[in-house]
C-alpha positions as CSV (number, residue, x, y, z in Angstrom):
1,M,5.4,-1.7,-2.5
2,R,1.8,-3.6,-1.8
3,C,0.0,-4.2,-4.9
4,R,-3.9,-4.9,-5.3
5,Y,-6.5,-5.6,-8.1
6,G,-9.3,-3.9,-7.5
7,Q,-12.8,-4.4,-7.7
8,Y,-13.3,-8.2,-7.6
9,F,-10.2,-9.0,-10.0
10,T,-10.9,-6.5,-12.5
11,R,-7.4,-4.2,-13.0
12,R,-4.5,-5.8,-14.3
13,K,-1.6,-3.6,-13.6
14,L,1.4,-2.9,-10.9
15,W,5.0,-2.5,-10.3
16,L,7.5,0.2,-10.5
17,I,11.2,-0.6,-8.9
18,D,12.4,1.5,-6.3
19,S,15.7,1.7,-5.6
20,T,17.3,3.3,-2.4
21,P,21.1,4.4,-1.4
22,F,23.7,2.0,-0.1
23,P,24.8,3.3,3.6
24,C,28.4,3.9,4.9
25,Y,28.3,3.6,8.9
26,G,30.8,4.2,11.8
27,F,30.6,3.3,15.7
28,R,33.2,5.0,18.8
29,M,34.5,2.4,20.3
30,G,37.8,0.9,20.5
31,K,39.9,-1.2,18.4
32,K,39.6,-4.4,19.5
33,K,35.5,-3.5,19.7
34,M,35.9,-1.9,16.4
35,K,36.4,-5.1,14.8
36,Q,34.9,-7.8,16.4
37,E,31.8,-5.3,14.9
38,I,33.3,-5.6,11.6
39,E,32.9,-9.6,11.6
40,I,29.9,-9.4,12.9
41,R,28.9,-7.3,10.0
42,K,30.8,-9.7,7.6
43,K,27.8,-12.5,8.8
44,W,25.4,-13.0,6.1
45,L,22.5,-14.4,7.5
46,N,20.1,-12.3,9.9
47,V,17.2,-11.6,10.3
48,N,16.3,-9.5,7.3
49,V,18.0,-12.2,5.3
50,A,15.8,-14.5,6.5
51,L,12.5,-12.7,6.5
52,I,13.7,-11.8,2.8
53,A,14.5,-15.7,2.9
54,V,10.8,-16.7,4.1
55,N,9.1,-13.9,1.5
56,T,11.5,-15.6,-1.7
57,V,10.9,-19.0,-0.6
58,V,6.9,-18.7,-0.4
59,W,6.9,-16.8,-3.9
60,L,8.7,-19.7,-5.2
61,V,6.1,-22.6,-3.9
62,M,3.3,-19.9,-4.7
63,N,4.3,-19.4,-8.7
64,A,5.3,-23.5,-9.2
65,Q,1.8,-23.9,-8.6
66,G,-0.2,-21.6,-10.5
67,D,-0.1,-17.9,-11.6
68,T,1.0,-15.5,-8.9
69,R,0.3,-12.4,-11.0
70,D,-3.4,-13.3,-10.8
71,A,-5.9,-12.2,-8.6
72,A,-8.2,-15.1,-7.9
73,F,-5.0,-17.5,-6.8
74,M,-3.6,-14.6,-4.8
75,Y,-7.2,-14.8,-3.1
76,E,-7.0,-18.7,-3.0
77,H,-4.1,-18.8,-1.1
78,G,-4.0,-15.9,1.3
79,A,-4.5,-12.7,-0.1
80,L,-6.1,-9.7,2.1
81,F,-10.0,-9.9,0.5
82,P,-11.9,-7.6,3.5
83,P,-15.2,-9.5,3.5
84,D,-13.4,-12.3,4.1
85,V,-11.4,-11.1,7.1
86,L,-13.9,-9.8,8.7
87,A,-15.9,-13.0,7.6
88,G,-13.7,-14.3,10.0
89,E,-10.2,-15.5,8.2
90,W,-8.3,-12.7,10.2
91,Y,-5.0,-14.9,9.0
92,R,-5.5,-12.9,5.8
93,L,-4.3,-10.2,7.7
94,F,-0.9,-11.7,8.9
95,C,-0.3,-14.2,5.2
96,S,-0.8,-11.1,2.6
97,I,2.1,-9.4,4.0
98,F,4.1,-12.5,2.7
99,L,2.5,-13.0,-0.4
100,H,3.7,-11.1,-4.1
101,F,2.2,-10.8,-7.4
102,G,4.6,-11.3,-9.6
103,A,8.6,-11.6,-10.0
104,E,8.7,-7.8,-10.3
105,H,6.4,-6.7,-7.3
106,L,8.7,-9.8,-5.3
107,I,12.1,-8.2,-6.7
108,S,11.4,-4.6,-5.8
109,N,10.3,-4.9,-2.4
110,M,12.9,-7.3,-1.4
111,F,16.0,-5.3,-3.0
112,M,14.5,-2.1,-0.9
113,Q,13.8,-4.1,2.2
114,Y,17.5,-5.6,1.9
115,F,19.3,-2.2,1.9
116,L,16.6,-0.3,4.5
117,G,16.6,-3.2,6.7
118,D,20.6,-3.8,6.8
119,M,20.7,0.1,8.0
120,L,18.3,-0.5,10.4
121,L,19.9,-3.7,11.6
122,R,22.8,-1.4,13.0
123,A,20.6,0.2,15.5
124,L,18.6,-2.3,16.4
125,S,19.0,-5.7,17.9
126,Q,17.3,-9.0,15.7
127,W,14.8,-8.9,17.7
128,K,13.3,-6.1,18.2
129,F,14.1,-5.4,14.2
130,A,11.6,-8.3,14.1
131,L,8.7,-7.2,16.2
132,I,9.0,-4.2,14.2
133,Y,8.8,-5.7,10.3
134,L,6.1,-7.7,11.7
135,L,4.0,-5.7,13.5
136,A,4.1,-2.8,11.3
137,G,3.4,-5.3,8.3
138,L,0.1,-6.0,10.4
139,E,-1.2,-3.1,10.9
140,G,-0.7,-2.0,7.2
141,S,-2.8,-5.1,6.6
142,M,-5.3,-3.6,8.7
143,T,-5.1,0.3,7.8
144,S,-5.7,-1.2,4.4
145,L,-8.5,-3.6,5.9
146,A,-10.0,-0.3,7.6
147,V,-9.8,2.0,4.6
148,M,-11.2,-0.7,2.0
149,E,-14.1,-1.2,3.8
150,I,-14.2,2.6,4.8
151,T,-14.7,3.6,1.0
152,G,-16.2,-0.2,-0.2
153,D,-13.4,0.1,-3.0
154,Y,-12.2,-3.5,-2.4
155,A,-9.5,-5.4,-3.7
156,V,-7.5,-8.3,-3.4
157,S,-4.0,-6.8,-1.8
158,A,-0.8,-8.2,-0.6
159,G,3.2,-7.6,-0.8
160,A,5.2,-6.7,2.4
161,S,5.8,-3.1,1.6
162,G,3.9,-2.4,4.8
163,A,6.6,-4.2,6.9
164,I,9.1,-2.1,4.6
165,Y,7.7,1.1,5.1
166,G,7.5,0.0,8.9
167,I,11.4,-0.2,8.2
168,I,11.5,3.7,6.8
169,G,9.3,4.9,9.9
170,A,11.5,2.9,12.6
171,L,14.7,5.0,10.7
172,L,13.1,8.1,10.9
173,W,12.7,7.8,14.3
174,V,16.6,6.9,14.5
175,V,17.6,9.7,12.7
176,L,15.6,12.1,14.7
177,R,17.4,10.5,17.8
178,N,20.6,11.3,16.5
179,G,20.2,14.9,15.9
180,G,19.4,14.7,12.8
181,K,21.7,12.1,10.7
182,F,22.8,8.8,11.2
183,E,25.3,7.5,9.0
184,S,24.8,8.6,5.6
185,I,21.0,9.9,6.4
186,S,20.2,13.5,7.3
187,I,16.6,14.1,8.2
188,K,16.5,16.4,5.5
189,R,16.8,12.8,3.0
190,M,14.3,11.0,5.4
191,L,12.0,13.0,4.7
192,L,12.1,13.9,1.3
193,A,12.4,10.0,0.5
194,M,9.3,9.2,2.9
195,V,7.2,12.2,1.3
196,V,8.1,10.4,-2.2
197,Y,7.5,7.0,-1.5
198,I,4.1,7.8,0.2
199,S,3.2,9.8,-2.3
200,Y,4.0,7.1,-5.2
201,G,1.7,4.8,-3.2
202,F,-1.3,7.2,-3.9
203,T,-0.9,8.3,-7.0
204,T,0.0,4.9,-8.7
205,E,-3.2,2.9,-10.2
206,A,-2.7,-0.8,-8.3
207,V,-0.6,-0.3,-5.3
208,D,-1.9,0.2,-2.0
209,G,-1.2,3.3,-0.3
210,W,-3.1,3.3,2.8
211,A,-1.1,0.1,3.7
212,H,1.7,2.0,3.7
213,L,1.1,5.0,5.2
214,G,-0.1,2.6,8.0
215,G,3.4,0.1,8.1
216,A,5.1,3.9,8.2
217,V,3.1,5.5,11.0
218,S,3.7,1.9,13.0
219,G,7.1,1.5,12.6
220,F,7.3,4.9,13.4
221,L,5.7,4.4,17.0
222,L,7.2,1.7,17.4
223,A,10.5,2.5,16.9
224,V,9.6,5.4,19.7
225,L,8.8,2.5,21.9
226,L,12.6,0.5,21.0
227,Y,14.7,2.4,20.0
228,R,17.0,4.7,22.6
229,R,20.5,4.3,22.0
230,K,23.1,7.8,19.8
231,V,25.0,6.5,18.2
232,T,28.3,9.0,17.4
233,C,29.7,8.7,14.7
234,F,33.7,9.3,13.8
235,T,36.4,8.4,11.6
236,A,37.9,5.5,12.8
237,E,41.9,5.6,13.0
238,W,44.5,2.5,12.7
239,Q,47.8,2.3,13.7
């Protein structure tokens, strides 16, 4: 989730841990290629894990310097705040993607990213995944900025959830592209998950639902541009 402290640092509420299913998968390929694919999947380090590591390291460094649950502290270290962004501090749109309000905020986002990101990486290349993650996160920040500026309800906002919801939006397109089912995910299951996740963002105080929605929409559109391959699933038989 992407959290926000509203009305000039006055609110002090946040967090709910989300959960996602553990996926299974298979591709139509020869025995040799299947073995190679399994070996590739055994490699622990990939772009998703690297991004999780960046988020975690940033939080650890910041937490060692102060209280990451404090909105004023987060603001001083690059969290999104509309007046400052519009005054020229555009870096906040990007930096805020890698900032988190406390350990629970970080843990819930990173667990969600790990499992959803792992699934998307089985459909996209590493660089396409990174592009969707970063651009969706940036679009989530921009959507949040635009809505706060229109409504005048300014808040300090930070979190990777715009990027994570970009992963969800991209997965929706992957499922659609594969005839309504990809690995263990059906289109009904995917749409239900999106409705629940996005509704949660708009009904829970101190959660930036507009950043979630902006990230999801941009992730979907980016996947339309980047994902072409149709995967045929099957049950492998070993001799």
